[in-house]
C-alpha positions in Angstrom: 9.3 4.5 6.1 10.1 2.5 3.0 9.7 -0.9 4.7 6.2 -0.2 5.7 5.2 1.1 2.3 7.1 -1.2 0.1 5.0 -4.3 -0.4 1.7 -2.5 0.4 2.1 -0.5 -2.8 2.4 -3.7 -4.8 -0.3 -6.1 -3.7 -4.0 -6.3 -2.8 -6.4 -9.2 -3.3 -8.5 -9.0 -6.4 -10.8 -12.0 -5.8 -11.5 -15.0 -3.6 -12.7 -18.4 -4.7 -12.5 -20.7 -1.7 -8.7 -21.1 -1.2 -7.9 -19.7 -4.6 -6.7 -16.3 -3.3 -4.9 -14.2 -6.0 -3.9 -10.7 -6.7 -4.3 -8.3 -9.6 -2.6 -5.2 -10.9 -5.9 -3.5 -10.9 -5.7 -3.2 -7.1 -2.1 -1.9 -6.9 -1.6 1.5 -5.4 -2.4 4.4 -7.7 -2.3 8.2 -7.5 -5.1 9.5 -5.3 -4.9 6.6 -2.7 -4.5 7.6 0.9 -3.7 5.0 3.5 -3.7 5.4 7.3 -2.2 2.9 9.8 -1.8 2.7 13.6 1.1 1.1 15.4 0.5 -1.5 18.0 2.4 -2.8 21.1 4.8 -5.6 20.0 4.9 -7.3 23.4 4.4 -11.0 22.8 3.5 -10.6 19.2 4.6 -13.4 16.8 3.7 -13.8 13.2 2.4 -17.3 13.6 2.7 -20.3 11.3 2.7 -20.5 7.5 0.4 -22.8 5.5 -3.1 -23.4 4.3 -6.3 -22.8 6.4 -4.4 -21.1 9.3 -6.0 -19.0 12.1 -3.9 -16.1 13.2 -5.1 -14.7 16.5 -4.1 -11.1 17.3 -7.2 -10.4 19.4 -5.1 -9.1 22.3 -3.3 -6.4 20.2 -3.0 -3.0 22.0 -3.4 -0.5 19.2 -2.3 3.2 19.5 -4.6 6.0 18.7 -2.0 8.1 16.8 -2.3 7.5 13.0 0.4 7.6 10.3 -0.7 8.5 6.7 0.9 7.8 3.3 -0.4 9.4 0.1 0.0 8.2 -3.4 0.6 10.8 -6.1 1.7 11.0 -9.7 5.5 11.0 -9.8 5.5 14.2 -11.9 4.0 16.1 -9.0 7.0 15.3 -6.7 10.3 17.2 -6.4 12.4 14.1 -7.3 10.5 13.0 -10.4 13.4 13.6 -12.8 15.4 10.9 -11.1 12.7 8.3 -11.6 11.4 8.6 -15.2 10.0 5.1 -15.3 7.9 5.4 -12.1 4.1 5.4 -12.4 3.2 6.1 -8.8 5.0 7.7 -5.8 4.0 7.0 -2.2 4.8 9.9 0.1 5.2 10.0 3.9 7.3 12.1 6.2 8.6 14.4 3.5 9.9 11.6 1.3 8.6 9.5 -1.6 9.1 5.9 -2.7 8.8 5.4 -6.4 7.2 2.4 -8.1 6.6 1.2 -11.7 3.3 -0.6 -12.0 2.5 -2.7 -15.1 0.2 -5.5 -16.0 2.9 -8.0 -15.1 4.6 -6.7 -12.0 5.3 -3.9 -9.5 8.9 -2.7 -9.4 10.6 -0.5 -6.8 12.9 2.2 -8.3 14.1 4.0 -5.2 13.6 6.8 -2.7 13.6 10.6 -2.7 14.1 12.6 0.5 15.3 16.1 1.1 18.9 16.5 0.0 19.2 12.9 -1.2 17.9 10.5 -3.8 18.5 6.7 -3.8 18.1 5.5 -7.4 18.2 1.8 -8.0 20.2 1.1 -11.2 19.0 -2.4 -10.8 15.4 -2.0 -9.6 13.7 -4.4 -7.3 10.9 -6.6 -8.6 8.5 -6.7 -5.6 5.7 -8.9 -7.0 4.4 -10.4 -10.3 0.8 -10.8 -11.3 -1.1 -12.9 -10.8 0.2 -13.7 -7.3 -1.3 -16.3 -4.9 -0.6 -18.8 -2.2 2.8 -20.6 -2.7 3.9 -18.0 -5.4 7.5 -16.9 -4.9 9.3 -13.9 -6.5 13.1 -13.5 -5.9 15.1 -10.6 -7.3 18.5 -8.9 -6.9 18.6 -5.2 -6.6 21.0 -2.3 -6.0 22.4 1.1 -6.8 25.0 3.7 -6.0 24.3 7.2 -4.7 26.0 10.0 -2.6 25.4 10.6 1.1 27.0 13.8 2.4 29.6 13.6 -0.5 30.4 10.0 0.3 29.6 7.3 -2.2 27.3 4.5 -1.0 26.7 1.3 -2.9 23.7 -1.0 -2.1 23.3 -4.5 -3.2 20.9 -7.2 -2.1 18.2 -9.7 -2.7 14.5 -9.8 -1.9 12.0 -12.7 -1.8 8.3 -12.3 -1.7 6.2 -15.4 -0.9 2.5 -16.1 -0.5 3.1 -18.3 2.5 -0.3 -18.8 4.0 -4.1 -18.2 3.9 -6.9 -18.5 6.4 -8.6 -16.4 9.1 -7.2 -13.3 10.8 -8.6 -12.3 14.3 -8.0 -8.7 15.4 -9.5 -6.8 18.3 -12.1 -5.3 16.0 -13.3 -8.6 14.6 -12.6 -11.7 12.5 -11.6 -11.6 8.9 -11.9 -14.7 6.7 -10.2 -15.5 3.5 -7.0 -13.5 4.0 -3.7 -14.1 2.3 -0.4 -13.8 4.2 2.5 -12.5 2.2 6.1 -12.8 3.5 8.8 -10.4 2.4 12.5 -11.1 3.1 15.1 -8.5 2.2 18.8 -8.9 2.8 21.1 -6.2 1.6 24.2 -4.2 2.4 25.3 -0.6 2.1 29.0 -0.2 1.5 30.9 3.2 1.8 34.2 4.5 3.0 32.7 4.6 6.5 32.2 0.8 6.4 29.5 -1.7 5.7 25.9 -1.8 7.1 24.0 -5.0 6.8 20.2 -5.0 6.7 17.9 -8.0 7.2 14.1 -7.5 7.1 11.5 -10.1 7.6 8.0 -8.7 7.1 4.5 -10.4 7.1 1.4 -8.8 5.6 -2.2 -9.9 5.8 -4.5 -8.9 2.9 -8.2 -9.3 2.3 -10.2 -8.8 -0.9 -11.5 -5.4 0.0 -8.7 -3.1 1.1 -5.7 -2.1 -0.9 -3.5 -1.8 2.2 -2.7 -4.8 4.4 -5.0 -5.3 7.4 -2.0 -6.1 9.5 1.8 -6.2 9.2 4.4 -7.6 11.6 7.9 -6.4 10.8 11.3 -7.6 12.2 14.4 -5.6 11.3 18.0 -6.6 12.1 20.7 -4.0 11.3 24.5 -4.6 11.8 26.8 -1.6 11.7 30.5 -1.6 12.9 30.0 -5.0 14.7 27.0 -3.7 16.6 23.7 -5.3 15.8 20.3 -3.8 16.6 16.9 -5.6 16.6 13.5 -3.9 16.0 10.0 -5.2 15.8 7.0 -3.1 14.7 3.4 -3.9 14.1 0.9 -1.8 12.0 -2.9 -2.1 11.7 -4.9 -0.6 8.9 -7.4 2.1 9.8 -10.0 0.1 8.0 -9.9 -2.6 10.8 -8.3 -0.7 13.7 -11.7 -0.5 15.5 -11.8 3.2 16.2 -15.4 3.7 15.1 -15.5 7.3 16.1 -12.0 8.3 14.9 -11.9 11.2 12.5 -9.1 9.6 10.6 -11.1 6.6 9.4 -11.3 6.4 5.6 -14.6 7.5 4.1 -16.8 4.8 2.6 -18.9 5.1 -0.6 -20.8 2.8 -2.9 -20.1 2.7 -6.7 -22.6 1.0 -9.0 -23.2 -0.5 -11.5 -19.6 -1.8 -11.8 -18.7 -2.7 -14.5 -20.5 0.3 -16.0 -21.6 0.9 -19.6 -23.8 3.8 -18.5 -23.5 6.5 -15.8 -22.2 5.1 -12.5 -23.8 6.1 -9.3 -21.7 7.3 -6.4 -23.5 7.2 -3.0 -22.5 7.8 0.6 -23.9 8.8 3.9 -22.6 11.7 6.0 -22.9 12.1 9.7 -22.3 15.9 9.6 -21.4 18.8 7.3 -18.6 17.5 5.0 -16.6 18.9 2.1 -16.8 16.3 -0.7 -15.0 16.0 -4.0 -14.5 13.2 -6.6 -11.5 12.5 -8.9 -11.1 9.7 -11.4 -7.7 8.4 -12.5 -6.7 6.1 -15.4 -4.7 2.9 -14.8 -1.6 4.9 -15.6 -2.3 7.5 -13.0 -3.6 10.3 -15.3 -6.5 12.4 -13.9 -9.4 12.2 -16.3 -12.2 13.7 -14.2 -12.7 15.9 -11.2 -15.8 17.2 -9.5 -16.2 19.3 -6.4 -19.5 18.7 -4.7 -18.9 21.4 -2.1 -20.0 21.3 1.6 -22.8 18.8 2.0 -25.2 18.4 4.9 -25.6 15.3 7.0 -27.6 12.5 5.3 -27.4 10.2 2.2 -26.2 11.7 -1.1 -25.9 10.3 -4.6 -24.2 11.6 -7.7 -23.9 10.4 -11.3 -20.5 9.8 -12.9 -20.8 10.1 -16.7 -18.8 7.1 -18.0 -19.7 7.9 -21.5 -16.8 10.3 -21.7 -14.4 7.6 -20.7 -12.8 4.9 -22.9 -13.3 1.3 -22.1 -10.9 0.1 -19.4 -10.0 0.2 -15.7 -10.2 3.4 -13.7 -9.9 4.4 -10.0 -12.6 6.6 -8.5 -11.3 8.6 -5.5 -13.8 10.3 -3.2 -12.4 12.9 -0.7 -14.3 13.8 2.4 -12.8 16.5 4.7 -9.4 15.9 3.2 -9.4 12.1 3.6 -9.7 9.9 0.5 -10.9 6.4 -0.4 -10.6 4.9 -3.7 -12.5 2.2 -5.6 -11.8 0.4 -8.9 -14.3 1.1 -11.8 -14.5 -1.0 -15.0 -15.9 0.9 -17.9 -17.3 -1.2 -20.7 
């Protein structure tokens, strides 16, 4: 669903210096990223206070064991690419794709493509600007017009993204220090001959300096249609911190060094059993610049060299796939 993907695609922490928590475009979603989340029971869950040096205690969360996965790809590989010529990454889930334009200064949402329908924003939504830190606020108007079952639908609204707190996040799997909480508020309406639908979303994300996707999100949705209002709350936890140590869906981990690299970089990882492993490298614009299939490897520790001498200086993303599940790390080539 778009609301779960939207800000996650835009923001991840790039560095921590005490309370100076900030973001960088280098950690925005890119083709090759795969993210898995688990829903949690919402009973009694509240987002907690805003502000500096907070402690958000979600140690009693009851997390499901059924994962949901979203995959980032190059827009050109999707069936709706022609409608989103400015997009640089598409995040796919449940047969649809959300399209984003990532640049050095911002991440912008351009719309959604699903079977038999595209929602193209003629006025795209600026989700976040870089750098972004505690007390930073980004507000933008957005909207567009498209057809739904031969009926014209016009959307218009406003979104506000705020770094509203930082501190310590406690989850059932452990305690995470130096996290930034980001609050997203979206208010918009869809107007058609059938009437007006009003949407109000209030979403909280907690980010650390390691993972691209949020460790936790608490989302509250209010939808009013034909004088009837519905309220929904959902909670999602990243697979990186869900605490399912033996779950097959957990993202694979690998080390990448030296980084920055001016000579061949070393990719190393440990396998618990026979695993199909491959490596793909993407440029900052999402172009695939390297691919290597290592084949089916036995249990144990493995290391491979990545020849950075064939790459121009700049930022790249190294994606390692193990049994169909990918993890990505940033690589700086000097």
